[in-house]
C-alpha positions in Angstrom: 0.0 0.0 0.0 0.8 1.6 0.9 -2.4 1.6 2.9 -0.9 -0.9 5.1 2.3 0.8 5.9 0.6 4.0 6.8 0.6 3.7 10.4 3.9 2.8 10.5 2.1 3.6 13.5 2.1 1.6 16.7 2.2 -2.1 16.1 3.7 -4.3 18.8 3.9 -2.3 16.3 6.1 6.3 10.1 7.9 2.3 8.7 10.6 0.3 8.8 7.0 -5.1 8.2 -2.6 -23.6 6.7 -3.6 -26.8 5.4 -2.9 -29.8 7.7 -1.1 -28.6 10.8 -0.1 -29.8 14.3 -2.0 -29.0 17.4 -1.1 -26.3 19.9 2.1 -26.9 21.8 1.3 -28.4 25.2 2.5 -25.5 27.2 0.0 -23.2 25.5 -3.1 -25.3 26.2 -3.2 -25.0 30.0 -3.4 -21.2 30.4 -5.7 -21.0 27.5 -8.2 -23.4 29.1 -8.0 -21.7 32.4 -9.2 -18.5 30.8 -11.7 -19.9 28.4 -14.8 -19.8 30.7 -14.1 -16.3 31.8 -13.6 -15.2 28.2 -16.8 -16.8 27.0 -18.7 -14.8 29.7 -17.1 -11.5 28.9 -17.6 -11.9 25.2 -21.2 -12.9 25.7 -21.8 -9.7 27.6 -20.2 -7.6 24.9 -22.2 -9.5 22.2 -25.5 -8.9 24.0 -24.5 -5.2 24.5 -23.8 -4.7 20.8 -26.8 -6.6 19.6 -29.0 -4.6 22.0 -27.9 -1.5 20.1 -29.8 -2.9 17.1 -26.5 -3.4 15.1 -26.8 -3.3 11.4 -23.8 -3.7 9.2 -23.3 -1.4 6.2 -22.2 -3.4 3.2 -18.9 -5.0 4.1 -17.8 -2.4 6.7 -16.0 -3.5 9.8 -12.7 -4.7 11.3 -13.9 -7.4 13.7 -12.4 -8.9 16.8 -11.9 -12.5 16.2 -13.6 -14.0 19.3 -16.8 -12.2 18.4 -17.2 -13.3 14.8 -19.2 -16.5 15.7 -22.0 -14.3 17.2 -21.8 -11.2 15.1 -20.6 -12.1 11.6 -20.8 -15.8 10.9 -24.3 -15.8 9.4 -23.5 -13.0 7.0 -20.1 -14.5 6.1 -21.7 -17.9 5.4 -24.4 -16.2 3.3 -21.6 -14.7 1.2 -19.7 -17.9 0.7 -17.7 -18.9 3.8 -17.4 -22.7 4.3 -15.6 -22.6 7.6 -16.7 -22.4 11.2 -15.8 -19.7 13.6 -13.6 -22.2 15.4 -11.6 -22.8 12.2 -10.7 -19.1 12.1 -10.1 -18.4 15.8 -9.7 -21.1 18.4 -8.2 -21.5 21.8 -8.2 -25.2 21.7 -6.9 -26.2 18.3 -4.8 -24.8 15.5 -6.7 -22.2 13.5 -6.2 -19.7 10.7 -5.1 -17.0 13.2 -2.0 -19.1 14.0 -0.8 -18.6 10.4 -1.0 -14.8 10.5 1.9 -12.7 11.8 2.8 -9.1 12.6 5.6 -8.6 10.1 8.2 -6.3 11.4 6.7 -3.2 12.9 3.9 -2.2 10.6 2.7 -5.0 8.2 1.1 -8.4 8.2 2.4 -11.7 6.8 1.2 -15.2 6.5 2.8 -18.7 6.8 2.4 -20.7 3.6 4.3 -23.8 4.2 5.2 -26.4 6.9 8.7 -25.0 6.9 7.9 -21.5 8.1 7.8 -19.8 4.6 6.2 -16.3 4.9 4.5 -14.2 2.2 4.1 -10.5 2.7 4.2 -7.4 0.4 7.3 -6.2 -1.4 7.0 -2.8 0.2 6.8 -4.5 3.6 10.1 -6.3 3.0 11.6 -3.3 1.2 13.8 -2.2 4.0 15.3 -5.6 4.4 15.8 -6.0 0.7 17.5 -2.6 0.6 19.7 -3.4 3.5 21.2 -6.3 1.6 21.6 -4.4 -1.6 24.9 -2.9 -2.9 25.9 -1.4 -6.3 27.4 -4.9 -7.1 24.4 -6.9 -5.9 21.4 -4.6 -6.3 18.5 -6.8 -5.1 16.1 -3.9 -5.3 16.8 -3.5 -9.0 17.5 -7.2 -9.9 15.5 -9.2 -7.4 16.8 -12.0 -5.1 16.0 -15.7 -4.8 17.6 -18.1 -2.4 17.9 -21.5 -4.0 18.6 -23.2 -0.7 18.1 -22.5 3.0 21.9 -21.7 3.2 21.4 -18.8 0.8 18.6 -17.2 2.8 19.7 -13.8 4.3 19.4 -12.9 8.0 17.9 -9.6 9.1 19.0 -8.6 12.6 16.3 -6.0 13.1 13.4 -8.0 11.8 10.9 -10.1 13.8 7.5 -11.7 13.3 4.9 -12.0 16.0 2.2 -14.6 16.5 -1.0 -14.0 18.4 -1.6 -16.6 21.1 -4.9 -15.4 22.6 -7.2 -12.5 23.2 -9.0 -12.0 26.6 -11.5 -9.4 27.7 -10.1 -7.8 30.9 -12.4 -4.7 31.0 -13.7 -5.5 34.5 -10.2 -6.0 35.9 -8.8 -2.9 34.3 -11.7 -0.7 35.5 -12.0 -2.3 39.0 -10.4 0.7 40.8 -11.8 3.4 38.6 -14.3 5.1 40.9 -16.9 7.6 39.9 -15.9 11.2 40.3 -12.1 10.7 40.1 -10.0 13.0 37.9 -8.7 11.9 34.5 -5.2 11.6 35.9 -6.3 9.4 38.7 -8.3 7.3 36.3 -5.3 6.8 34.0 -3.1 5.9 37.0 -5.6 3.2 38.2 -5.9 1.8 34.6 -2.1 1.7 34.1 -1.5 0.0 37.4 -4.1 -2.6 36.5 -2.7 -3.0 33.0 0.8 -3.6 34.3 -0.4 -6.2 36.8 -2.4 -8.1 34.2 0.5 -8.0 31.7 3.0 -9.2 34.3 0.8 -12.1 35.3 0.2 -13.1 31.7 3.9 -13.2 31.1 4.9 -15.3 34.0 6.4 -18.7 33.3 6.5 -18.3 29.6 8.3 -16.3 26.8 5.1 -14.6 25.7 4.6 -10.8 25.3 1.5 -9.5 27.0 -0.2 -6.2 26.1 -3.5 -4.8 27.4 -5.1 -2.8 24.6 -7.7 -0.1 24.8 -10.8 -0.4 22.6 -13.9 1.8 22.0 -12.0 5.0 23.1 -11.0 3.5 26.5 -14.4 2.0 27.3 -13.2 -1.6 26.9 -9.9 -3.4 27.4 -8.5 -6.7 26.0 -5.4 -8.6 26.9 -3.4 -9.8 23.9 -0.7 -12.4 24.3 1.9 -12.7 21.6 5.0 -14.8 20.8 7.8 -13.2 18.9 10.4 -14.9 16.7 13.6 -12.8 15.9 15.3 -15.0 13.3 13.6 -14.0 10.0 15.5 -14.5 6.8 15.0 -13.1 3.3 14.1 -15.8 0.8 12.9 -14.1 -2.3 11.9 -10.8 -3.9 11.0 -9.8 -7.4 12.9 -6.9 -9.0 11.4 -3.5 -8.2 10.2 -3.3 -11.8 7.7 -6.0 -10.7 7.3 -5.5 -7.0 7.1 -1.7 -7.2 5.8 -1.4 -10.7 4.0 2.0 -11.1 5.7 3.4 -8.0 4.3 6.8 -7.0 2.2 7.3 -10.0 0.1 4.2 -9.5 0.2 4.2 -5.7 -3.4 4.3 -4.3 -4.7 4.0 -7.8 -6.8 1.5 -9.9 -6.2 -0.1 -12.3 -3.1 -1.5 -10.6 -0.4 -3.8 -12.0 2.0 -4.3 -9.2 3.5 -7.6 -8.1 3.7 -6.4 -4.5 5.1 -9.4 -2.7 8.3 -10.7 -1.0 9.2 -13.9 0.8 10.8 -14.6 4.1 11.3 -17.6 6.4 11.0 -17.7 10.2 13.5 -19.8 12.1 13.3 -21.3 15.6 15.8 -22.8 17.9 16.3 -26.6 17.5 13.7 -27.0 20.3 11.1 -25.1 18.2 11.1 -22.0 20.5 12.0 -18.5 19.6 15.8 -17.9 19.5 18.2 -15.2 18.3 19.8 -15.8 14.9 22.1 -18.8 14.8 23.3 -21.1 12.1 22.0 -23.9 14.3 18.4 -22.7 14.1 15.9 -24.6 12.0 12.9 -23.5 9.9 9.9 -23.1 12.1 7.3 -25.8 12.2 4.2 -23.7 12.4 0.9 -24.6 14.2 -0.9 -23.7 11.0 -0.2 -22.6 7.5 -2.4 -21.5 4.6 -3.1 -23.6 1.5 -2.9 -21.7 -1.8 -5.6 -21.7 -4.4 -5.0 -21.2 -8.1 -8.6 -21.6 -9.1 -10.3 -18.9 -11.1 -11.8 -15.9 -9.3 -15.2 -14.4 -10.3 -17.1 -11.4 -9.4 -19.1 -11.9 -6.2 -16.7 -14.5 -4.8 -16.3 -14.4 -1.0 -13.1 -12.8 0.3 -11.8 -12.8 3.9 -8.9 -10.9 5.3 -7.1 -11.4 8.7 -4.4 -8.9 9.6 -3.2 -6.1 11.8 -4.9 -2.8 10.7 -3.0 0.0 12.4 -5.3 3.0 13.0 -8.8 4.1 12.0 -10.7 7.1 13.4 -14.3 6.3 12.5 -15.6 8.1 15.6 -13.8 11.3 14.8 -15.7 14.6 15.3 -16.0 17.5 13.0 -13.5 19.4 15.1 -10.9 16.7 14.6 -11.6 16.5 10.9 -11.0 20.3 10.7 -7.7 19.7 12.4 -6.8 17.2 9.7 -7.9 19.5 6.9 -6.3 22.7 8.2 -3.0 21.4 9.8 -2.1 17.7 9.5 -2.5 17.1 5.7 -1.4 20.6 4.4 1.7 20.5 6.6 2.7 16.9 5.5 1.9 17.5 1.8 4.0 20.7 1.7 7.0 19.5 3.7 7.4 16.0 2.3 6.9 17.3 -1.2 9.9 19.6 -0.9 12.1 17.0 0.7 11.1 14.2 -1.7 12.0 16.4 -4.7 15.5 16.8 -3.4 15.9 13.1 -2.7 14.5 12.0 -6.0 16.8 14.3 -8.0 19.9 12.7 -6.3 18.5 9.2 -6.5 18.0 9.4 -10.3 21.5 10.8 -10.7 23.4 8.1 -8.8 22.7 4.3 -8.4 24.3 4.3 -4.9 22.2 7.1 -3.7 19.1 5.4 -5.2 19.9 2.3 -3.1 20.6 4.4 0.0 17.4 6.5 -0.2 14.9 4.1 -1.8 13.3 2.9 1.5 13.4 6.3 3.0 11.8 7.9 0.0 9.1 5.2 -0.2 8.3 5.6 3.5 7.9 9.4 3.0 6.1 9.4 -0.3 3.5 6.8 0.6 2.0 8.8 3.4 2.5 12.0 1.5 0.2 10.8 -1.3 -2.1 9.4 1.3 -2.5 12.8 2.8 -3.2 14.3 -0.7 -5.9 11.7 -1.3 -7.5 11.8 2.2 -7.7 15.6 2.2 -9.3 15.5 -1.2 -11.7 12.7 -0.2 -12.8 14.4 3.0 -13.6 17.5 1.1 -15.2 15.9 -1.9 -17.5 13.7 0.2 -18.2 16.6 2.6 -17.4 14.4 5.6 -17.1 17.3 8.0 -20.7 18.3 7.3 -21.8 14.7 7.8 -20.1 14.6 11.2 -21.8 17.9 12.1 -25.2 16.3 11.4 -24.4 13.5 13.9 -23.2 16.1 16.4 -26.5 18.1 16.0 -28.4 14.9 16.6 -26.3 14.3 19.7 -27.0 17.8 21.0 -30.7 17.2 20.8 -30.4 13.6 22.2 -28.2 14.5 25.2 -30.5 17.2 26.6 -33.5 15.0 26.4 -32.9 13.5 29.9 -31.0 14.9 32.9 -29.0 11.6 33.2 -27.7 11.9 29.6 -26.8 15.6 30.1 -24.9 14.9 33.3 -23.1 11.9 31.8 -22.3 13.0 28.2 -23.1 16.7 28.1 -19.5 18.0 28.0 -18.1 15.4 25.6 -18.1 17.4 22.5 -17.1 20.6 24.3 -14.0 18.9 25.6 -12.9 17.8 22.1 -13.7 21.2 20.6 -11.7 23.1 23.3 -8.8 20.7 22.8 -8.6 21.0 19.1 -8.9 24.8 19.1 -6.6 25.3 22.1 -3.8 23.2 20.9 -3.8 24.3 17.3 -0.6 26.4 17.4 1.2 23.7 19.3 -0.1 21.0 17.0 1.1 22.9 13.9 4.6 23.5 15.4 4.8 19.8 16.3 3.9 18.8 12.8 6.7 21.0 11.4 9.2 19.8 14.0 8.5 16.1 13.2 8.3 16.5 9.4 11.2 18.9 8.9 13.6 17.0 11.2 13.0 13.8 9.1 14.7 15.7 6.3 17.8 16.5 8.5 19.4 13.1 9.0 22.7 14.3 10.4 20.9 15.9 13.4 19.7 12.4 14.4 23.4 11.8 15.5 22.6 13.9 18.6 21.5 10.6 20.3 25.0 9.2 19.7 26.6 12.5 20.9 24.6 12.5 24.1 25.5 8.9 24.9 29.2 9.6 24.4 29.1 12.9 26.4 27.5 11.1 29.3 30.2 8.5 29.3 33.0 11.1 29.0 31.6 13.3 31.8 31.6 10.3 34.1 35.4 10.1 33.9 35.1 6.3 34.1 37.4 4.7 31.5 35.5 1.5 31.4 32.2 3.3 30.6 34.0 5.4 27.9 35.4 2.2 26.4 32.0 0.5 26.5 30.2 3.5 25.0 32.7 3.9 22.1 32.6 0.1 21.4 28.8 0.1 21.3 28.7 3.1 19.0 31.3 1.6 16.6 29.4 -1.6 16.5 26.1 0.0 15.5 27.0 3.1 13.6 27.7 1.6 10.2 24.0 1.1 9.5 23.4 4.9 9.6 26.3 5.7 7.3 25.5 2.9 4.9 22.3 4.8 3.9 23.6 8.4 4.4 24.7 10.6 1.6 26.1 13.9 2.9 25.5 16.1 -0.2 21.8 14.9 -0.3 21.3 15.6 3.4 23.0 18.9 3.1 20.6 20.1 0.5 17.6 18.6 2.3 18.6 20.2 5.7 18.9 23.7 4.0 15.4 23.4 2.6 13.9 22.1 5.9 15.4 24.7 8.2 14.5 27.5 5.8 10.9 26.2 5.5 10.5 25.8 9.3 11.6 29.4 9.9 9.4 30.8 7.2 6.2 28.9 8.2 6.3 28.5 12.0 5.6 31.4 14.3 8.7 32.9 15.9 7.8 31.8 19.5 8.5 28.2 18.4 11.9 28.9 16.7 14.8 27.1 18.3 17.4 29.6 19.6 20.1 28.5 17.1 18.3 30.7 14.5 18.9 33.9 16.5 22.1 32.9 18.3 24.0 31.3 15.4 22.3 31.7 12.0 21.6 35.5 12.5 24.7 36.5 14.6 27.4 34.4 12.9 26.0 33.9 9.4 23.9 37.1 9.0 20.7 35.0 8.6 22.1 32.8 5.8 20.9 29.3 6.6 22.8 27.7 3.6 26.1 29.0 5.0 25.1 27.7 8.5 24.4 24.2 7.1 27.6 24.2 5.1 29.6 25.1 8.2 27.9 22.3 10.1 28.9 19.7 7.5 32.4 21.1 7.3 33.1 21.1 11.1 31.0 18.3 12.6 32.8 15.1 13.6 29.6 13.2 12.5 29.7 14.2 8.8 31.3 11.0 7.5 31.9 7.6 8.9 35.7 7.7 8.6 35.8 11.1 10.3 33.7 9.9 13.2 35.5 6.6 13.6 38.8 8.4 13.9 37.3 10.7 16.5 36.0 7.7 18.5 39.6 6.4 18.8 40.4 9.4 21.0 37.1 11.1 21.9 37.3 14.6 23.4 34.4 16.0 25.5 34.9 19.7 24.6 34.9 18.8 20.9 31.6 17.1 21.3 30.0 19.8 23.4 31.0 22.4 20.7 30.0 20.2 17.7 27.4 22.1 15.6 25.3 18.9 15.3 25.1 18.6 19.0 24.4 22.3 19.6 21.8 22.5 16.9 20.0 19.4 18.0 20.1 20.5 21.7 18.5 23.8 20.7 15.8 22.0 18.7 15.1 19.6 21.6 14.4 22.5 23.9 11.6 23.6 21.6 10.3 20.1 21.2 10.0 19.9 25.0 8.2 23.3 25.1 5.8 22.3 22.4 5.1 19.0 24.0 4.5 20.6 27.3 2.1 23.2 25.8 0.2 20.6 23.9 0.0 18.1 26.8 -2.2 20.5 28.9 -5.0 19.4 26.6 -4.4 15.7 26.7 -6.7 14.9 29.6 -9.7 16.8 28.2 -9.3 15.1 24.8 -9.0 11.6 26.2 -12.0 12.0 28.4 -14.0 13.8 25.7 -13.3 11.0 23.2 -14.2 8.3 25.7 -17.5 9.9 26.5 -18.3 10.7 22.9 -17.8 7.1 21.7 -19.8 5.7 24.7 -22.6 8.2 23.8 -22.6 7.2 20.2 -22.9 3.6 21.1 -25.9 4.4 23.2 -27.5 7.1 20.9 -27.1 5.6 17.4 -27.9 1.8 17.5 -28.2 1.7 13.7 -24.4 2.5 13.3 -21.8 -0.2 13.2 -20.3 -0.6 16.6 -17.0 -2.3 16.0 -13.9 -0.7 17.7 -11.5 1.4 15.7 -8.4 -0.4 14.4 -5.5 -0.2 16.9 -2.9 -2.6 15.5 -4.6 -5.7 16.9 -5.6 -8.7 14.8 -8.9 -8.1 13.0 -11.1 -9.9 10.4 -12.8 -8.2 7.5 -15.0 -9.9 5.0 -16.5 -8.9 1.6 -16.6 -10.0 -2.0 -14.7 -9.7 -5.2 -16.2 -6.6 -7.0 -15.7 -4.0 -9.6 -16.9 -0.4 -9.0 -18.0 2.9 -10.6 -15.6 5.7 -9.7 -17.5 8.4 -11.6 -20.2 9.0 -14.2 -20.0 6.7 -17.2 -16.9 4.9 -15.9 -16.8 1.3 -14.6 -13.6 -0.4 -13.3 -13.6 -4.2 -13.7 -12.4 -6.2 -10.7 -9.1 -7.6 -12.2 -6.0 -6.6 -14.2 -3.8 -8.8 -16.4 -0.1 -9.2 -17.4 -1.0 -7.7 -20.8 -2.0 -4.6 -18.9 1.4 -4.5 -17.3 3.1 -4.7 -20.7 0.8 -2.0 -22.0 2.1 0.4 -19.4 5.7 -0.4 -20.2 8.0 2.6 -20.7 11.6 1.7 -21.5 14.1 3.3 -19.0 11.4 4.8 -16.9 12.0 4.3 -13.2 8.3 3.6 -12.5 7.2 1.7 -15.6 10.3 -0.1 -17.0 10.0 -3.9 -17.2 12.4 -6.8 -17.4 12.8 -8.2 -21.0 12.1 -11.7 -19.7 8.7 -10.7 -18.4 7.8 -9.1 -21.7 8.9 -12.1 -23.7 7.0 -14.6 -21.5 3.9 -12.5 -21.9 4.3 -12.3 -25.7 4.5 -16.1 -25.8 1.7 -16.4 -23.3 3.8 -18.7 -21.1 1.5 -18.6 -18.1 2.0 -22.2 -16.9 -0.7 -23.4 -14.7 -1.4 -19.9 -13.3 -3.3 -18.5 -16.2 -7.0 -18.0 -16.1 -9.2 -20.4 -18.0 -10.3 -17.2 -19.9 -6.8 -16.9 -21.5 -5.0 -14.2 -19.4 -2.6 -14.1 -16.5 -4.3 -12.2 -13.6 -2.2 -9.7 -11.8 -4.4 -7.8 -9.3 -8.0 -7.8 -8.2 -10.5 -5.8 -6.1 -12.6 -6.7 -3.1 -15.0 -4.8 -0.8 -13.0 -5.7 2.4 -12.5 -3.0 5.0 -8.8 -2.5 5.6 -6.3 0.2 6.5 -2.6 0.8 7.3 -1.0 -2.3 8.8 -3.0 -4.6 6.6 -0.3 -4.6 3.9 0.7 -8.2 3.3 -2.5 -9.5 4.8 -3.8 -12.8 3.3 -6.9 -12.6 1.2 -8.7 -16.0 1.5 -11.6 -17.6 -0.2 -14.5 -19.4 1.6 -12.4 -22.4 2.2 -9.6 -20.4 4.0 -7.3 -20.8 1.0 -4.9 -18.0 0.0 -6.0 -16.2 -3.1 -4.0 -13.0 -2.8 -2.1 -10.4 -0.7 -3.8 -7.1 0.2 -1.5 -4.2 -0.5 -3.4 -1.0 -1.2 -6.7 0.9 -1.4 -8.2 2.9 -4.2 -8.0 6.7 -4.7 -11.8 7.2 -4.4 -11.9 5.8 -0.9 -9.1 7.8 0.7 -11.4 9.1 3.4 -12.0 5.5 4.5 -10.0 5.7 7.7 -12.4 8.3 9.0 -15.6 7.6 7.0 -16.3 4.3 5.2 -17.8 4.6 1.8 -19.5 1.3 0.8 -20.0 2.1 -2.9 -16.4 3.3 -3.4 -14.1 1.6 -0.9 -12.1 -1.2 -2.4 -9.1 -3.2 -1.3 -6.4 -3.8 -4.0 -5.0 -7.3 -3.9 -2.1 -8.9 -5.8 -3.4 -12.2 -7.2 -1.6 -15.2 -5.8 -1.5 -16.7 -9.3 0.7 -13.8 -10.4 2.8 -14.2 -7.3 3.4 -17.9 -8.0 4.0 -17.2 -11.7 6.7 -14.8 -10.9 8.3 -17.2 -8.5 8.0 -20.3 -10.6 7.9 -19.4 -14.3 9.7 -16.0 -14.3 12.4 -16.6 -11.6 12.7 -20.4 -11.8 12.4 -20.7 -8.0 10.1 -23.7 -8.3 11.3 -25.2 -5.1 9.5 -22.5 -3.2 6.2 -23.2 -4.8 6.8 -26.9 -4.2 6.9 -26.2 -0.4 3.3 -24.9 -0.6 0.0 -26.8 -0.6 -1.5 -25.8 -4.0 -5.2 -26.2 -4.5 -6.3 -26.4 -8.2 
């Protein structure tokens, strides 16, 4: 997606990532059974609560909690074509589909597709890992990569995958000490204490990671127990001319022709448990993996997605939408647009720079285009006015009884006061965050601070340990750092910040250094920084680390500038935080009121990086008058877009030749074409990238990777007639692996259903 990497948000989580199967491991069964009765009771209560609201689903809207699908969704899903039971999808007592789904890295989803731990996810989810292994001599981004044996698979030290073990409603426990009339600070303290105790207990005697998540604006809480594996190796990736075909131009657009997939493998220790990377590790034997279907797809076919959607804001008020339209999106669009133009110019001029900045550019441009689309969608669909209608209904409803007015009467006022009161701080915060992302050298302040602390201690051992630690880890920064590019970007970012942000939020280096020493010339200030700082190049810094000097660091322009910026960051954060309690309380009361006031609305919780299920069908759509988009694209459509030498639409000669000869193998449609992508009505968002799209039998038919342009308001307001999920067809994925790349051994690992 592009949609799925958006949140690059907060997965266990802005970027970076079943057929026959064994039963649950013995150690997992006992604690699951102990909680099963309590879970059934709590879920039953929530089901009754939701059903009592007169729940009615709109089209295929909804990102559903797995333990509730048996009560809330199974009938509709069965009607649409599901052949499985709720227990087949989510179970505490046996292996189920949820056991084949992983959090991939920090912001995507992946799925296990073989008994040897083979993982499929999106190309853009694996992009950072592919880039990290790429060099000018072995450019895996440009040329692709395929391991022909386990020994050729490439380790990724900073990559992990995480499995969900169980979900448990702990609302009553979390809110047990929340008494009526206490302040918001006291409420948060009580909740956090309860959360910590629950998480600690859930993690005792095992290697699991426990997290208590907030749902429905803090009105409900669930315990989520996870298991993380840290040895994840790159197995295969198509060249970017396939995996990133269309790049920025086609991002968020339909028709789409992108083979957005990559392959990894998760390894365990010899005992099957999570272990750090070791040559002694073995491919994971998963509890469950997905069979893969290469049968034809037709309009109306059932489609189910399990994954980790990052963030939605479907309960957002008109005041918050105004904040998005007036601050968030305009700021991001302007700042990233300037930075990306600088990066792209250098990337196109030098292959090495292209490798260094590809992942950074993609991470920036993806959300930049998202902001353009969402701002336009919110305005085009008049979402703010629609929210105001709901708020007007609320204002009438809430004064109808004294109890409602006492309980919910201030909810909207709290949100409005927050959004209006924090506007100048919010704008400054946006500029600080966005502009600093274009000043890579300033991030070395963290390293400077660590070293200064050690040097000030006077302890030789601490100094030796600090320098050794820095030397060990610093190469990753310099590998993807090009000083001339960052020099140009920093000049633009610091100039823009000073021009656009009110003077009260200017770091003091502008007045004390730029104005006094350089007569207001920011370009000269930046050039001086790059000339004098010990951090400008790896060789210069490594030489300094051999004999570090405290005074040199304390006078270094990177350290001084960053320290000046950090003071403003703290001031802005403090000014904005005075509104936090009111906003939190207002949102919680607002969502609770909506659930009580509007029973005809869907009452699923907003996405929050926890596993969700969405269901729908394969469908085309009508984007505008006299235009219909069919639900699939083909390899011929890829070739039709071909532009020789173009960084977005170039193609490998082999792909063109195979298409011309119609060498589709067993992956071609019975209708005579090779499918590439297709559309469904599933409700997804950022974090869902790489999510498996399954048919009614639970067989993999594709990987979700994007949303369409006409539905860009979808994270805030679902549009059933327009919202579509863009999926790379599994038949195209397998064709690229097998026919195009000749990595047939990987397809042979999978259970193929014809």
